[in-house]
C-alpha positions as CSV (number, residue, x, y, z in Angstrom):
1,M,33.8,-0.6,-2.3
2,V,31.7,-2.1,-5.1
3,T,33.8,-3.6,-7.9
4,F,33.2,-3.5,-11.6
5,S,32.4,-7.2,-11.8
6,Q,30.1,-7.1,-8.8
7,L,28.0,-4.2,-10.3
8,Q,28.0,-5.8,-13.7
9,Q,26.8,-9.2,-12.5
10,V,24.6,-8.3,-9.5
11,D,21.0,-9.6,-9.5
12,L,18.8,-7.1,-7.8
13,G,15.6,-9.2,-7.9
14,G,16.0,-10.2,-4.2
15,L,16.4,-6.6,-3.1
16,A,13.3,-5.6,-5.1
17,S,11.3,-8.4,-3.6
18,A,12.4,-7.5,0.0
19,A,11.5,-3.8,-0.6
20,G,8.1,-4.8,-2.0
21,D,7.4,-7.1,0.9
22,F,8.1,-4.4,3.5
23,E,6.0,-1.9,1.5
24,S,3.1,-4.3,1.4
25,L,3.4,-4.9,5.2
26,V,3.3,-1.3,6.2
27,R,0.6,-0.3,3.8
28,K,-1.7,-3.0,5.3
29,W,-0.7,-2.3,8.9
30,D,-3.7,-1.9,11.2
31,L,-2.4,-3.5,14.4
32,T,-1.6,-0.4,16.3
33,Q,-5.1,1.0,15.9
34,R,-6.7,-2.4,16.6
35,M,-4.6,-2.8,19.8
36,Q,-5.8,0.7,21.0
37,N,-9.4,0.3,20.1
38,E,-10.1,-3.4,20.6
39,V,-7.9,-4.1,23.6
40,I,-6.9,-1.0,25.5
41,G,-10.1,0.9,24.8
42,T,-12.3,-2.0,25.7
43,I,-10.6,-2.5,29.1
44,Q,-10.6,1.2,29.8
45,Q,-14.4,1.4,29.2
46,S,-15.1,-1.7,31.3
47,G,-15.0,0.1,34.6
48,W,-12.1,-2.0,35.9
49,H,-10.2,0.0,38.6
50,G,-7.5,-0.6,41.1
51,D,-3.8,-1.5,41.2
52,A,-4.2,-4.5,39.0
53,A,-6.1,-2.5,36.4
54,G,-3.4,0.2,36.5
55,L,-0.6,-2.4,36.0
56,A,-2.5,-4.1,33.2
57,N,-3.1,-0.7,31.4
58,A,0.6,0.1,31.7
59,K,1.6,-3.2,30.2
60,L,-0.9,-3.0,27.4
61,T,0.1,0.5,26.6
62,W,3.8,-0.6,26.4
63,A,2.7,-3.5,24.1
64,R,0.8,-1.0,21.9
65,D,3.8,1.3,21.7
66,Q,6.0,-1.7,20.8
67,I,3.6,-2.6,18.0
68,H,3.7,1.0,16.8
69,A,7.5,1.0,17.0
70,A,7.5,-2.2,14.8
71,F,5.5,-0.3,12.3
72,E,7.9,2.7,12.4
73,E,10.9,0.4,11.9
74,A,9.3,-1.6,9.1
75,S,8.3,1.6,7.3
76,A,11.8,3.0,7.5
77,L,13.3,-0.4,6.3
78,A,10.9,-0.4,3.4
79,K,12.1,3.1,2.3
80,T,15.8,2.2,2.8
81,L,15.5,-1.0,0.7
82,R,13.5,0.7,-2.1
83,D,16.0,3.6,-2.2
84,A,18.9,1.1,-2.4
85,H,17.2,-0.8,-5.2
86,T,16.5,2.3,-7.2
87,E,19.9,3.8,-6.9
88,I,21.9,0.6,-7.5
89,T,19.7,-0.3,-10.5
90,A,20.5,3.2,-11.9
91,A,24.2,2.7,-11.2
92,K,24.1,-0.7,-13.0
93,N,22.3,0.9,-16.0
94,D,25.0,3.7,-16.0
95,L,27.7,1.0,-16.2
96,T,26.0,-0.9,-19.0
97,T,25.7,2.4,-21.0
98,A,29.3,3.3,-20.3
99,V,30.6,-0.1,-21.5
100,Q,28.4,0.0,-24.6
101,N,29.6,3.5,-25.5
102,A,33.2,2.4,-25.0
103,T,32.7,-0.5,-27.3
104,H,31.0,1.6,-29.9
105,E,34.0,3.9,-30.0
106,G,36.3,0.9,-30.7
107,L,37.6,0.4,-27.2
108,T,37.5,-2.8,-25.1
109,V,36.7,-3.2,-21.5
110,D,38.2,-6.1,-19.6
111,G,36.7,-8.1,-16.7
112,E,38.2,-5.7,-14.2
113,G,36.7,-2.6,-15.8
114,A,40.0,-1.4,-17.3
115,V,39.7,0.3,-20.7
116,H,42.0,-0.5,-23.6
117,W,42.4,0.9,-27.1
118,P,43.4,-1.1,-30.1
119,P,47.1,-1.4,-31.1
120,P,48.0,0.3,-34.4
121,T,47.7,-2.1,-37.3
122,T,48.7,0.0,-40.3
123,Q,52.0,1.6,-41.1
124,E,50.4,5.0,-41.1
125,D,49.0,4.5,-37.6
126,K,52.3,3.1,-36.3
127,K,54.1,6.2,-37.5
128,D,51.3,8.6,-36.2
129,A,52.7,10.3,-33.1
130,E,49.1,11.3,-32.2
131,Y,47.6,7.8,-32.4
132,A,48.1,6.9,-28.8
133,K,47.3,10.4,-27.6
134,S,43.9,10.4,-29.3
135,W,43.0,6.9,-28.1
136,K,44.1,7.7,-24.6
137,A,41.7,10.6,-24.4
138,E,38.8,8.3,-25.6
139,A,39.8,5.7,-23.1
140,E,40.0,8.2,-20.2
141,T,36.5,9.4,-21.0
142,A,35.2,5.9,-21.0
143,A,37.0,5.0,-17.8
144,K,35.6,8.0,-16.0
145,A,32.0,7.0,-17.0
146,I,32.7,3.5,-15.7
147,G,34.2,4.8,-12.5
148,D,31.3,7.2,-11.9
149,A,28.9,4.3,-12.2
150,I,30.9,2.2,-9.7
151,D,31.2,5.2,-7.3
152,R,27.4,5.7,-7.5
153,A,26.8,2.1,-6.6
154,T,29.3,2.2,-3.8
155,E,27.7,5.3,-2.3
156,A,24.3,3.7,-2.5
157,D,25.6,0.6,-0.8
158,Q,27.2,2.6,2.0
159,D,24.1,4.8,2.4
160,A,21.9,1.7,2.7
161,S,24.3,0.1,5.2
162,R,24.1,3.2,7.4
163,A,20.4,3.6,7.0
164,L,19.7,0.0,7.9
165,G,21.7,0.5,11.1
166,D,19.8,3.7,11.9
167,D,16.5,2.1,11.1
168,T,16.9,-0.8,13.5
169,G,18.7,1.0,16.2
170,S,21.1,-0.4,18.8
171,D,18.6,-1.9,21.3
172,G,18.3,-5.6,20.6
173,T,15.4,-5.9,23.0
174,A,12.9,-3.5,21.4
175,F,11.9,-2.0,18.1
176,N,13.2,1.4,17.1
177,A,10.3,3.7,17.7
178,N,11.9,6.8,16.1
179,P,13.4,6.1,12.7
180,V,12.8,8.9,10.2
181,G,12.7,8.7,6.5
182,G,10.1,6.0,5.7
183,I,7.5,5.9,3.0
184,P,5.8,9.4,3.0
185,E,2.3,8.1,3.2
186,E,3.2,5.7,6.1
187,E,5.1,8.4,7.9
188,A,1.9,10.4,7.6
189,K,0.1,7.6,9.4
190,A,2.6,7.7,12.2
191,A,2.3,11.5,12.5
192,T,-1.5,11.2,12.6
193,Y,-1.3,8.5,15.2
194,I,0.8,10.7,17.5
195,L,-1.3,13.7,16.9
196,G,-4.4,11.7,17.8
197,L,-2.9,10.9,21.2
198,G,-3.5,14.5,22.2
199,D,-2.4,15.2,25.7
200,Q,-1.4,11.5,26.1
201,A,1.5,11.9,23.8
202,G,4.8,11.5,25.5
203,D,8.0,13.6,25.1
204,A,9.6,11.1,22.8
205,Q,6.5,10.9,20.6
206,L,6.3,14.6,20.4
207,K,9.9,14.9,19.4
208,H,9.3,12.1,16.8
209,L,6.4,14.1,15.4
210,Q,8.6,17.1,15.1
211,D,11.3,15.0,13.3
212,I,8.8,13.6,10.9
213,L,7.4,17.1,10.0
214,D,10.9,18.4,9.6
215,H,12.0,15.5,7.3
216,H,8.9,15.7,5.1
217,K,8.4,19.5,5.1
218,S,8.7,19.7,1.3
219,D,7.2,16.4,0.4
220,P,3.8,16.8,-1.3
221,R,3.0,13.1,-0.8
222,F,3.4,13.5,2.9
223,A,1.4,16.7,2.9
224,T,-1.5,15.1,1.0
225,S,-1.7,12.2,3.4
226,F,-1.1,14.0,6.7
227,Y,-2.9,17.4,6.1
228,G,-5.0,16.8,3.0
229,N,-7.2,14.1,4.5
230,Q,-8.2,16.1,7.5
231,D,-10.5,19.0,7.7
232,P,-9.1,22.1,9.4
233,A,-11.4,21.9,12.4
234,T,-10.6,18.3,13.2
235,F,-6.9,18.8,12.7
236,M,-6.7,21.8,14.9
237,A,-8.9,20.2,17.5
238,K,-6.4,17.3,17.8
239,Y,-3.5,19.7,17.8
240,G,-5.2,21.9,20.5
241,A,-5.8,18.9,22.7
242,M,-2.1,18.1,22.6
243,A,-0.9,21.7,23.0
244,Q,-3.3,22.7,25.8
245,S,-2.3,20.2,28.4
246,G,-1.0,21.9,31.5
247,D,1.4,19.1,32.2
248,Y,3.0,19.6,28.8
249,A,3.1,23.4,28.9
250,N,6.8,23.5,29.5
251,K,7.9,20.2,28.0
252,V,6.5,20.8,24.5
253,H,6.8,24.6,24.5
254,R,9.8,24.7,22.1
255,I,8.3,22.0,19.8
256,R,4.9,23.7,19.8
257,I,6.4,27.1,18.9
258,A,8.5,25.6,16.1
259,T,5.7,23.4,14.7
260,A,2.5,25.4,14.9
261,P,3.1,28.0,12.2
262,R,4.3,25.5,9.7
263,V,1.5,23.1,10.5
264,A,-1.1,25.8,9.8
265,R,0.7,26.9,6.6
266,E,1.0,23.3,5.3
267,L,-2.6,22.5,6.2
268,V,-3.8,25.5,4.2
269,R,-1.5,24.6,1.3
270,A,-2.7,21.0,1.3
271,Q,-6.3,22.1,1.3
272,G,-5.6,24.1,-1.9
273,C,-6.1,27.5,-0.4
274,T,-4.5,30.5,-2.0
275,N,-5.5,33.2,0.6
276,D,-4.9,33.6,4.3
277,P,-6.1,30.6,6.3
278,R,-9.6,30.8,7.7
279,L,-9.5,27.8,10.0
280,A,-12.7,26.7,11.7
281,A,-14.1,29.3,14.1
282,Q,-14.9,26.6,16.6
283,A,-11.4,25.2,16.7
284,P,-9.9,25.3,20.2
285,A,-7.3,28.0,20.8
286,A,-3.9,26.5,21.3
287,P,-1.5,28.4,23.6
288,F,1.1,29.3,21.0
């Protein structure tokens, strides 16, 4: 649990800097696409065939997926660190305000966060049976405000601890490819990447796409980045390529059924439409 003195004295500059560094890293990230286009794509177009080519392609694909997993993990870490900084900063501001309000009312707050009222100094106050009662009510109000600020910081600290564990996963030999809850615009990049794989998307990637869509279903920043930057024909062509693969007909059936209607609705909403969708006539028909 966070203590009064810890929250009062904490310097959040390092946390802000770490969050900013991770945000800058993921916003400039182009390694996944470069690996696909400049390395894997070049080899696939070279005409190289045989066992060695197949082995090399598998290794390079694994490397590409690890690079993308590193992006996913970094994006989630950036969001976790920024959320922690925002919430703990707010809790510290709440504490400062609570202490200032207590002082303004004539109370004192000691180094442990305990609230005290002044002893009676006049004969009238000393004889007043309500003196302590009235001050006690003031002190309890101030103590609650201080306690609420500390509780807010404690909750933020615990949430950050859990999220960092979830973001990095338990496998010490690989990046966590499936954290959810990163920066909306960067999560949109991840969703676009998986969608662009079409029928090459694996089961885990499809599940991750569904998780991302579920997590950001009401987030306009995500919708703008994921749906808003694609025209309907291109979007549905990518989606159709993923959905029409015979090999995936059973594997992705439930995901496809759950995802397709919302994808269409959100695409129309992001495009600023107010009537029923009129998606491109040439878009491939997906089996849903």
